[in-house]
SENU-228247 format. One line per field, with one value per residue (C-alpha): residue number from 0; x, y, z; residue in one letter. Coordinates in Angstrom, 3 decimals, padded with zeros to 6 digits, m for minus. Example, Ala and Ser with C-alpha at 12.3 -4.5 7.8 and 13.67 -1.06 7.14 Angstrom:
num c(0,1);
east c(012.300,013.670);
north c(m004.500,m001.060);
up c(007.800,007.140);
residuo c(A,S);
//
This chain:
num c(0,1,2,3,4,5,6,7,8,9,10,11,12,13,14,15,16,17,18,19,20,21,22,23,24,25,26,27,28,29,30,31,32,33,34,35,36,37,38,39,40,41,42,43,44,45,46,47,48,49,50,51,52,53,54,55,56,57,58,59,60,61,62,63,64,65,66,67,68,69,70,71,72,73,74,75,76,77,78,79,80,81,82,83,84,85,86,87,88,89,90,91,92,93,94,95,96,97,98,99,100,101,102,103,104,105,106,107,108,109,110,111,112,113,114,115,116,117,118,119,120,121,122,123,124,125,126,127,128,129,130,131,132,133,134,135,136,137,138,139,140,141,142,143,144,145,146,147,148,149,150,151,152,153,154,155,156,157,158,159,160,161,162,163,164,165,166,167,168,169,170,171,172,173,174,175,176,177,178,179,180,181,182,183,184,185,186,187,188,189,190,191,192,193,194,195,196,197,198,199,200,201,202,203,204,205,206,207,208,209,210,211,212,213,214,215,216,217,218,219,220,221,222,223,224,225,226,227,228,229,230,231,232,233,234,235,236,237,238,239,240,241,242,243,244,245,246,247,248,249,250,251,252,253,254,255,256,257,258,259,260,261,262,263,264,265,266,267,268,269,270,271,272,273,274,275,276,277,278,279,280,281,282,283,284,285,286,287,288,289,290,291,292,293,294,295,296,297,298,299,300,301,302,303,304,305,306,307,308,309,310,311,312,313,314,315,316,317,318,319,320,321,322,323,324,325,326,327,328,329,330,331,332,333,334,335,336,337,338,339,340,341,342,343,344,345,346,347,348,349,350,351,352,353,354,355,356,357,358,359,360,361,362,363,364,365,366,367,368,369,370,371,372,373,374,375,376,377,378,379,380,381,382,383,384,385,386,387,388,389,390,391,392,393,394,395,396,397,398,399,400,401,402,403,404,405,406,407,408,409,410,411,412,413,414,415,416,417,418,419,420,421,422,423,424,425,426,427,428,429,430,431);
east c(029.136,030.281,027.870,027.655,025.638,024.653,024.305,026.070,023.690,022.709,020.364,023.217,025.591,022.988,022.462,026.214,026.589,023.858,024.807,028.409,027.238,026.038,028.205,027.323,029.137,032.752,033.475,031.573,031.714,029.682,029.352,030.103,029.850,030.917,033.461,031.657,031.007,034.700,035.366,033.044,034.408,032.871,032.111,033.061,036.691,037.406,037.966,037.044,034.106,035.580,034.139,034.101,034.166,031.178,027.953,024.741,023.304,026.200,024.640,027.276,030.128,028.168,027.484,031.133,032.127,029.636,030.926,034.469,033.904,030.816,028.896,026.522,024.015,023.577,021.530,020.070,019.516,018.303,015.101,016.529,018.417,015.355,013.080,015.552,015.594,018.877,017.204,015.993,019.485,021.301,018.767,019.041,022.777,022.400,023.021,020.939,019.824,017.559,014.986,011.870,012.133,011.283,007.587,007.262,009.319,006.575,004.890,007.463,008.572,005.067,002.663,m000.041,000.538,000.314,m002.729,m004.570,m003.513,m004.861,m008.188,m008.632,m007.733,m009.570,m006.598,m007.684,m006.254,m006.992,m009.335,m007.101,m006.681,m003.853,m003.109,m000.852,m001.440,m001.832,m005.321,m007.179,m004.912,m005.786,m009.503,m009.316,m007.266,m009.842,m012.587,m010.646,m010.530,m006.786,m006.128,m003.932,m000.826,000.578,002.957,005.357,004.541,008.123,011.121,012.344,014.648,011.731,011.134,008.569,005.533,004.189,001.485,m000.980,m003.812,m005.556,m006.224,m003.461,m000.867,m002.144,m001.935,001.586,002.626,001.212,003.086,006.281,006.151,004.619,005.720,008.942,009.984,011.263,011.671,012.639,011.072,009.437,006.894,005.619,002.556,001.147,m001.012,m003.154,m004.555,m006.857,m004.794,m005.271,m005.051,m003.880,m000.742,001.583,003.565,005.909,005.151,007.753,007.231,009.579,008.004,008.865,006.117,003.681,003.785,004.792,006.500,005.510,008.046,007.219,005.903,008.248,007.684,009.687,010.013,009.808,009.638,012.909,012.211,011.027,007.283,006.852,007.497,009.392,009.530,009.554,012.925,014.116,013.681,015.252,014.999,012.935,012.276,010.847,008.640,005.901,003.361,000.297,m000.615,m000.714,000.681,m002.805,m003.733,m000.511,m001.256,m004.800,m003.556,m000.936,m003.556,m005.941,m003.227,m000.940,m003.520,m005.360,m001.961,m000.749,m003.999,m003.649,m000.071,m001.169,m004.058,m001.804,001.080,003.492,006.125,007.303,010.394,012.015,010.798,007.421,007.028,003.627,003.407,000.138,m001.959,m004.039,m007.127,m010.386,m012.063,m009.407,m005.899,m005.174,m002.110,m000.406,002.004,004.199,007.979,009.678,012.802,013.906,013.164,015.966,016.333,013.907,016.545,018.852,016.335,014.962,018.336,019.566,016.506,016.543,017.890,017.435,020.214,019.588,021.432,019.117,016.051,017.098,017.864,014.424,012.856,014.672,013.891,010.215,010.824,009.589,006.650,009.151,011.034,010.327,011.551,012.972,013.135,014.745,012.351,014.606,013.674,015.899,016.126,017.947,018.673,019.773,022.491,022.205,024.192,023.248,020.684,019.296,016.895,017.809,021.324,024.155,027.965,030.115,033.553,033.023,035.321,033.464,034.853,033.627,032.324,034.692,033.719,030.028,030.576,032.418,029.264,027.458,024.713,025.301,026.139,026.824,025.636,027.204,024.900,026.578,030.277,033.582,037.320,039.369,043.045,042.583,039.663,035.942,034.007,030.398,029.344,025.543,022.434,021.810,025.245,024.907,022.226,023.163,021.431,021.124,019.117,018.143,015.492,013.095,012.321,013.254,016.631,017.235,016.263,018.529,021.423,021.032,021.144,024.114,025.958,024.861,026.390,029.823,029.813,030.716,030.791,030.174,026.495,025.232,021.477,019.185,015.771,015.630,012.213,012.680,010.320,008.651,005.163,005.627,006.951,003.936,001.667,003.641);
north c(m005.387,m001.946,m000.205,003.418,004.218,007.846,009.126,009.291,008.133,005.024,003.943,004.131,002.198,m000.562,m000.546,m000.762,m003.548,m005.638,m004.886,m005.838,m009.371,m010.011,m012.212,m009.776,m006.844,m006.630,m002.960,m000.392,003.302,005.469,009.229,010.712,007.815,007.946,006.522,003.166,002.673,002.999,m000.122,m002.440,m005.071,m006.995,m010.669,m011.511,m010.400,m008.713,m005.317,m002.289,m000.006,003.319,006.561,009.396,012.974,014.169,015.489,013.559,016.802,017.753,016.292,017.625,016.005,012.760,012.585,013.311,010.453,008.109,009.017,008.311,005.070,003.739,002.028,m000.721,000.300,003.458,003.273,006.470,006.498,009.980,011.803,015.165,013.894,011.883,014.929,017.034,014.564,012.681,009.554,011.486,012.955,009.623,007.861,010.627,009.971,006.221,005.023,002.410,003.932,002.617,004.958,006.855,009.602,013.203,012.861,009.713,011.188,013.783,011.268,012.318,015.690,017.163,016.100,018.098,016.067,012.736,013.791,014.827,011.581,009.472,011.282,010.993,007.304,005.979,005.255,005.350,008.456,011.158,014.104,016.949,020.360,022.103,025.779,028.488,031.046,030.851,032.317,029.636,026.960,028.070,028.102,024.491,023.445,025.020,023.041,019.886,021.095,021.627,017.869,017.957,016.815,020.026,019.138,021.210,020.359,019.845,017.806,018.470,015.533,013.597,016.252,018.581,017.296,018.917,017.081,019.194,018.438,021.834,024.991,027.043,024.370,024.077,027.841,027.891,025.019,026.759,029.953,027.998,026.393,029.152,032.374,031.545,029.151,026.492,024.110,026.711,026.639,023.283,025.237,027.634,025.415,023.173,020.071,019.739,016.316,015.193,013.626,009.903,007.597,004.011,001.986,003.381,001.004,001.346,m000.482,m000.858,m002.261,m002.668,m001.524,m001.859,000.352,m002.543,m004.708,m004.303,m006.711,m006.007,m006.211,m007.453,m004.805,m002.638,000.036,003.255,005.437,009.046,010.913,011.902,010.572,007.381,006.815,008.678,012.004,014.955,016.305,014.388,013.242,011.393,008.184,006.996,003.263,000.517,m003.205,m005.883,m007.813,m005.852,m008.151,m005.983,m007.667,m011.364,m012.307,m012.484,m009.091,m007.571,m008.887,m007.537,m004.142,m004.023,m004.766,m002.107,000.532,m000.609,m001.827,001.526,003.246,001.274,001.966,005.638,005.717,004.147,006.615,009.611,008.492,007.862,005.173,004.402,002.195,002.019,001.751,003.104,003.516,004.480,005.284,003.741,004.275,001.306,003.159,001.844,002.646,000.808,001.489,004.961,006.262,009.181,009.974,008.409,008.230,007.408,005.641,003.248,004.450,005.249,003.365,000.812,m000.086,m001.369,m003.919,m004.913,m005.600,m007.622,m009.863,m009.967,m013.227,m012.346,m010.768,m006.994,m006.347,m008.767,m007.148,m003.661,m004.773,m006.406,m003.186,m001.112,m003.533,m004.288,m007.929,m008.026,m010.304,m013.162,m012.430,m013.787,m011.892,m014.182,m013.125,m014.566,m015.587,m013.765,m010.416,m007.354,m004.250,m000.993,001.582,005.010,006.771,010.521,013.636,015.628,018.259,016.370,017.071,020.669,022.068,019.750,019.719,017.717,016.204,014.141,011.092,007.745,004.652,001.075,000.546,m002.352,m004.052,m003.724,m004.955,m008.007,m009.271,m012.081,m011.088,m007.424,m004.534,m000.883,001.153,004.608,007.549,010.819,009.948,011.106,010.624,013.248,012.712,008.999,008.616,008.194,011.286,012.457,014.370,014.536,014.404,010.690,009.162,005.354,002.715,m000.144,m003.235,m006.833,m009.789,m012.890,m015.666,m013.648,m009.953,m009.861,m011.434,m008.972,m006.019,m007.127,m007.736,m004.303,m002.561,m004.689,m003.358,000.224,m000.033,m000.696,002.581,005.960,009.558,012.813,013.780,010.480,010.085,007.200,005.846,002.905,001.615,000.509,m002.446,m002.080,m001.820,m005.105,m006.879,m005.704,m007.164,m010.400);
up c(m030.191,m029.169,m026.761,m025.637,m022.488,m021.871,m018.292,m014.951,m012.194,m010.302,m013.097,m015.601,m013.339,m013.061,m016.835,m017.487,m014.897,m016.536,m020.150,m019.355,m018.447,m022.009,m024.232,m027.017,m025.366,m026.602,m025.825,m023.777,m023.030,m020.672,m021.111,m018.671,m016.185,m012.544,m010.103,m009.924,m013.622,m014.427,m012.355,m014.323,m016.705,m019.593,m019.040,m022.637,m022.540,m019.200,m020.777,m018.634,m019.293,m020.428,m019.048,m021.573,m020.205,m022.252,m020.703,m021.367,m022.767,m025.051,m028.185,m030.579,m028.647,m028.222,m031.947,m032.738,m030.419,m032.100,m035.553,m034.407,m032.449,m034.286,m031.447,m032.580,m029.888,m027.825,m024.597,m023.120,m019.351,m018.261,m019.152,m020.278,m023.366,m024.420,m024.079,m026.066,m028.973,m028.778,m030.202,m033.255,m033.771,m033.564,m035.779,m038.392,m038.480,m038.902,m035.331,m033.507,m030.209,m027.447,m025.941,m027.049,m029.644,m028.812,m029.580,m027.465,m024.613,m024.087,m021.776,m019.198,m020.523,m020.121,m017.403,m019.183,m022.366,m020.551,m018.520,m021.678,m023.375,m020.502,m020.460,m024.233,m024.377,m021.336,m019.082,m015.418,m013.739,m011.187,m011.629,m012.768,m014.359,m016.222,m015.647,m017.039,m014.277,m010.492,m009.969,m011.915,m010.435,m006.897,m007.713,m008.932,m005.901,m003.599,m005.340,m004.343,m000.751,m001.090,m001.161,m004.228,m006.008,m007.493,m010.327,m012.386,m016.003,m017.149,m016.026,m012.485,m011.644,m010.187,m007.522,m009.134,m007.184,m004.007,m002.035,m000.054,002.370,002.703,000.711,002.342,001.549,m002.025,m002.603,m001.158,m003.430,m006.504,m005.627,m004.989,m008.433,m010.585,m008.861,m007.006,m009.800,m007.383,m010.346,m012.916,m016.368,m015.582,m013.493,m016.150,m016.264,m013.532,m013.453,m010.341,m009.494,m006.746,m003.974,m004.398,m001.407,m001.438,m002.058,m004.728,m006.940,m009.905,m013.132,m015.869,m019.344,m022.289,m025.560,m029.252,m030.694,m031.050,m027.918,m024.284,m021.900,m018.297,m015.462,m011.939,m009.551,m007.489,m004.877,m004.660,m001.547,m002.723,000.575,002.220,005.703,007.397,007.490,004.180,005.911,004.490,000.949,m002.326,m003.654,m006.722,m004.711,m001.445,m002.012,m003.561,m003.617,m005.886,m006.012,m004.258,m002.548,m003.084,m006.390,m007.238,m010.662,m012.177,m010.707,m012.017,m015.518,m015.306,m014.133,m016.865,m019.496,m018.123,m018.488,m021.293,m023.826,m024.054,m023.904,m026.952,m028.796,m027.973,m029.225,m032.520,m032.867,m032.129,m034.336,m031.449,m032.072,m028.530,m028.354,m024.963,m021.383,m020.264,m016.522,m015.101,m011.416,m010.174,m007.054,m005.933,m004.670,m003.224,m006.545,m008.563,m009.882,m011.261,m013.094,m011.345,m014.177,m016.843,m017.084,m020.359,m019.055,m016.325,m012.814,m010.403,m008.035,m009.545,m012.158,m009.430,m008.119,m011.521,m013.101,m010.120,m010.664,m014.487,m015.898,m019.577,m021.658,m021.495,m024.765,m026.571,m024.969,m026.013,m029.568,m029.789,m028.478,m031.097,m033.930,m033.192,m032.187,m028.585,m029.437,m029.820,m026.575,m023.097,m020.045,m017.364,m013.719,m010.603,m007.839,m005.380,m003.855,m004.251,m002.035,m002.782,m000.048,m001.275,000.692,000.110,000.939,004.024,003.013,000.014,m001.717,m000.832,m001.083,m000.078,m000.016,m002.419,m002.161,001.025,001.106,001.004,002.706,002.996,m000.548,m001.227,002.038,001.176,m002.386,m001.025,000.690,m001.182,m003.664,m002.913,m005.236,m004.472,m007.442,m007.670,m008.382,m007.376,m007.038,m008.483,m007.978,m006.131,m005.319,m005.976,m003.559,m004.182,m003.042,m003.072,m006.177,m006.013,m003.866,m004.143,m003.746,m003.652,m004.231,m001.901,m003.287,m002.100,m003.387,m001.417,m001.472,000.711,001.016,004.697,003.989,001.130,003.313,006.163,003.746,002.139,005.511,006.617,003.552,004.281,007.748,006.225,004.261,005.704,004.484,006.316,006.415,004.978,005.280,004.363,005.199,007.585,006.532,002.918,002.241,005.658,004.115,002.280,005.346,007.360,004.674,004.680);
residuo c(M,K,I,L,V,I,G,S,G,G,R,E,H,A,L,V,W,K,L,A,Q,S,P,L,A,A,R,M,W,C,A,P,G,N,A,G,I,V,G,E,R,L,A,K,N,G,S,P,V,E,C,V,P,V,S,A,E,D,F,E,A,L,L,D,F,A,R,R,E,K,P,D,L,T,V,V,G,P,D,N,P,L,A,A,G,I,V,D,L,F,Q,A,N,G,F,K,I,W,G,P,N,R,K,A,A,Q,F,E,A,S,K,A,F,S,Q,D,F,M,E,R,H,G,I,P,T,A,Q,S,G,T,F,N,E,P,V,A,A,K,K,F,A,A,A,L,G,G,R,C,A,V,K,A,D,G,L,A,L,G,K,G,V,L,L,T,T,N,V,A,E,A,E,Q,A,I,D,E,I,M,V,S,K,A,F,G,A,A,G,Q,R,V,V,I,Q,E,L,L,E,G,M,E,I,S,L,H,A,L,C,D,G,K,V,T,K,L,F,P,A,A,Q,D,H,K,R,A,L,D,G,D,A,G,V,N,T,G,G,M,G,T,Y,S,P,A,P,F,L,A,D,A,Q,L,A,E,L,G,A,A,I,L,Q,P,W,L,R,G,C,A,A,D,G,I,D,F,R,G,L,I,Y,P,G,V,M,L,T,K,S,G,P,K,V,L,E,F,N,A,R,F,G,D,P,E,T,Q,V,Y,L,T,R,L,E,S,D,L,V,E,L,M,L,A,S,C,E,G,R,L,A,D,I,E,L,K,W,S,A,H,A,S,V,C,V,V,M,A,S,G,G,Y,P,G,S,Y,P,K,G,K,V,I,T,G,I,E,A,A,D,A,L,P,A,T,K,V,F,H,A,G,T,A,F,K,D,G,R,V,V,T,N,G,G,R,V,L,G,V,T,A,W,R,P,T,L,M,E,A,R,D,A,A,Y,A,A,V,E,K,I,R,F,E,G,A,Q,F,R,R,D,I,A,A,K,A,L,R,V,G);
//
């Protein structure tokens, strides 16, 4: 099979790495890819993955490439192309493509859409309101005592959520999103939720429009600094499995969320084929969905795919073709930990072009993989090219061993201004 992967981040590097292990993959491209993806090779024949200098949002150029090279499967990594309808475009031109269509991608593209969907279909979620102007938004926030999650309605690279604990903070957050346009057009409308307290976990499930296949639990670390301090980011690290749910509890939680979600999709005429990813807060009054994502999480992908024993190409084909009911997902019992190394200043402004050293030494460690997120080549050297630069991932029999191995790999890597959290998986180890 010939496979085209769309995207350039850590999620896409992990997808390419896992897809390349399939005996079905005979040739692979990634558009546009990054400095790590270009080094991957296919297990079937040793051929390199080819990076194509086409933006993930340049649909015309992507379609021209597909017409020329005729991939048997296209895999979409990022949220923006899904929200803009790349799946619909490729399908209309006769290409098999993995990911939700434009209508289904609204679960992530619009927080107002997903909040309304959850309320109509009985999916447990937070008390919330949706607002098009600041005055009414501030009134609702005040009624919650200012303890709010203030969310830009549209896509904001995973960073469009401001958490507040009093009325003054809530009003400032509303102004930042709706008046100052901190997240651009994504903030024309806001969703304000009550601030839920508890343990947050990431759920992922593969879907083929009729059934879902639930992944093990993972836990992301959204805040920039240790101890969950600082502002929200796209994710500073993650681990799996998360110990806060036993297998039976995870299955029960998945059913409580995904069964009404599937029924709601059927009732609303939504044919969701791809990866649905609800962020869930385990509160004292039960689990509640914070929001939905319509693609693999980043950096959750890095820990999931280092644990997945099934053939990812086969899983994605089954998802596209409505055959997931006959497929069993197989997972390693090992734990996996991913530590994100970010540019100095992230998630605010940051420099690019800083030379990175030590990646090969880290990659040479056993059961360790450095996934590139924001990297490029300059004068033959790997340099920083984004906010989140690397996802340093290790997998071992126990979570503590995996955590220690991931940080041992991090210590081998250097670039000017590098920042990372030092407490990834600490909550789980305290529980253990």
